C-alpha positions in Angstrom: -0.5 0.1 -0.1 1.1 3.4 -1.0 -0.1 6.8 0.4 0.6 9.8 -0.1 -0.8 13.4 2.3 -1.5 16.1 -0.8 -3.1 19.7 0.2 -5.1 21.1 -1.4 -7.1 24.4 -0.9 -6.4 23.7 3.0 -7.7 19.8 3.8 -5.6 17.6 4.0 -5.9 15.1 1.6 -4.9 11.0 2.0 -4.4 9.6 -1.0 -3.7 5.4 -0.9 -2.9 3.3 -3.7 -3.0 -0.4 -3.4 -2.3 -3.5 -5.1 -4.9 -5.8 -2.9 -8.2 -5.0 -1.1 -8.0 -3.6 1.1 -12.4 -2.9 1.4 -13.5 -6.0 1.6 -17.0 -5.3 4.5 -17.7 -2.9 6.9 -14.6 -3.8 9.1 -12.3 -3.4 7.0 -13.6 0.3 6.3 -14.1 1.4 9.9 -10.7 0.0 10.1 -9.6 2.6 7.6 -10.8 5.2 8.6 -9.7 4.9 11.7 -6.1 4.4 11.0 -6.3 7.4 8.4 -8.3 9.3 10.8 -6.1 8.9 13.5 -2.2 9.1 11.6 -3.2 11.9 9.1 -5.9 13.7 10.4 -7.9 13.7 7.1 -11.0 13.1 6.6 -10.8 12.9 3.0 -9.7 9.8 1.7 -9.0 8.4 -1.7 -8.1 4.6 -3.2 -8.0 3.1 -5.9 -10.2 0.9 -7.4 -8.4 -2.2 -7.6 -8.5 -1.9 -3.5 -12.1 -2.4 -3.5 -13.7 -5.6 -3.9 -16.2 -6.6 -7.2 -18.7 -7.0 -4.3 -18.4 -3.7 -3.7 -19.6 -2.9 -7.6 -22.4 -5.6 -7.3 -25.3 -3.4 -5.8 -27.7 -5.7 -5.0 -25.1 -7.8 -2.3 -25.8 -4.7 -0.3 -21.9 -3.7 0.0 -21.5 -0.8 -1.6 -24.3 1.4 -0.1 -23.3 -0.3 3.8 -19.3 0.8 3.3 -19.8 4.0 1.7 -22.1 4.6 5.1 -19.3 4.8 6.8 -17.4 7.4 5.8 -20.4 10.0 5.7 -21.1 8.0 9.3 -18.0 9.1 9.6 -18.1 12.3 7.9 -14.8 11.2 5.6 -15.2 12.4 1.8 -13.9 9.8 -0.3 -13.3 9.6 -3.8 -12.8 5.8 -6.2 -10.3 6.6 -8.9 -10.4 4.0 -11.7 -12.0 3.0 -14.6 -16.0 2.4 -14.8 -16.7 2.1 -18.2 -16.6 -1.7 -17.6 -19.2 -1.7 -15.7 -23.5 -2.9 -17.3 -25.2 -2.1 -14.5 -27.9 0.7 -15.1 -28.6 0.8 -11.4 -24.2 0.7 -11.1 -23.7 3.7 -13.5 -26.8 5.4 -11.9 -25.6 5.2 -8.5 -21.8 6.9 -10.1 -24.3 9.0 -11.4 -25.8 10.4 -8.5 -22.8 9.8 -6.0 -20.9 12.3 -8.4 -24.0 14.9 -7.6 -23.3 15.0 -3.6 -20.3 16.0 -1.4 -18.9 12.8 0.3 -18.7 10.7 -2.2 -17.2 10.5 -5.4 -16.9 8.7 -8.5 -13.6 9.5 -10.1 -11.3 8.7 -13.2 -7.6 10.4 -11.7 -5.6 11.5 -8.7 -6.0 14.9 -9.9 -10.1 14.1 -10.4 -10.1 13.1 -7.4 -7.5 16.1 -5.2 -10.6 18.9 -7.3 -13.4 16.9 -6.0 -11.8 16.1 -2.4 -10.9 19.8 -1.9 -13.6 21.3 -3.4 -16.1 20.1 -1.2 -18.0 21.2 1.8 
C-alpha cells in the first residue's frame, strides 16, 4: 500500500494506492477510516478502484451502500479512482452518477480529479 498526503484548498487529502484488496466489508472500511484519521488527521481519502472488492460494484450485495455509509457516518469525504466504463449495470451507473452529484462520495477517473473533488467538497 502506497500512501501520500496532498494539501489542496486548505484540506489534507490522503491518497492511497494498493495492489491488493483493502475494502471488502464494513469492518475493513471502519479500519481504514480509523487508521487514516488517527495517523494523518485527514477526513478526505482517495483510493484506487482495484483496492475494492468486485462485490462492491454489484449493488445487489448491498456492500457499496454499507461501506459508503460508514464514510458518511464518520464525515469522511471519499473518492474512488478508476475506470468504471466496463460495468454495464444501469443501476450502478445511476448510483455513480448520483454519488458524483453529491458532496461526500465521488467516482473519478484520475488522481487529479480526486484532488479537485475532495478539495472542493464542503
